[in-house]
C-alpha positions, 0 to 999 in steps of 0.5 A, a space after each residue: 577524405 580530409 586529413 586528421 590535422 585539418 578536417 573540413 567537417 566534423 560530426 556534430 556530436 563529436 565536436 560538442 563533446 570535444 569543446 566541452 559543451 557536453 560531458 560525453 559524446 553519447 550525451 551529445 548524441 542523445 541531445 541531438 536525437 531529442 531535438 535540443 540541438 539546432 545548427 543554423 536554425 535547423 534541427 540537427 542529427 548527431 552525425 550532421 557535418 559541422 563546418 567553421 562558421 556554423 551557429 550551434 544552439 544547444 538547450 541544456 539545464 533550462 537555458 540556451 547556449 548559442 555558439 559559433 564554430 571557429 575551429 573544427 577539432 575531433 578530440 577532447 582538449 583542455 578548457 583553454 583550447 576548447 574556448 578558442 574553438 567557439 565564440 559564445 553568443 549565449 545570453 547570461 544565465 538568469 539570476 538565481 533567487 536567494 534561498 531563505 535560511 533559518 537559524 540553526 536550531 530555530 526548529 520547524 517553521 510555523 505555518 505562517 513562516 511557511 506561507 511567507 516562504 511559499 510566497 517568496 518562491 512564487 514571485 
């Protein structure tokens, strides 16, 4: 078995949690079991061994994160160290559409104003 200081492979769910892609290890395991995580274009299980150079694709919150493993870690680390453990090749997040705001105290929108707001949201 590899030493704790220099692992040759690490569990996928543990690595996802360690580099702060998901908040908890159980969330990482659930994402793997749900089919939201792929390693080298193959569906991954939580205990799958991860190696340096593997490409991990994670679908979360309506977008896909694509990262390449550069360093294996087992324990959760600070954000600066976590950023050194991966190369983020993710596409930029989609631009959020501005939400129309009404003046404070303007009252309820009229039917016409509601239809205009609905048209803006559907575009």
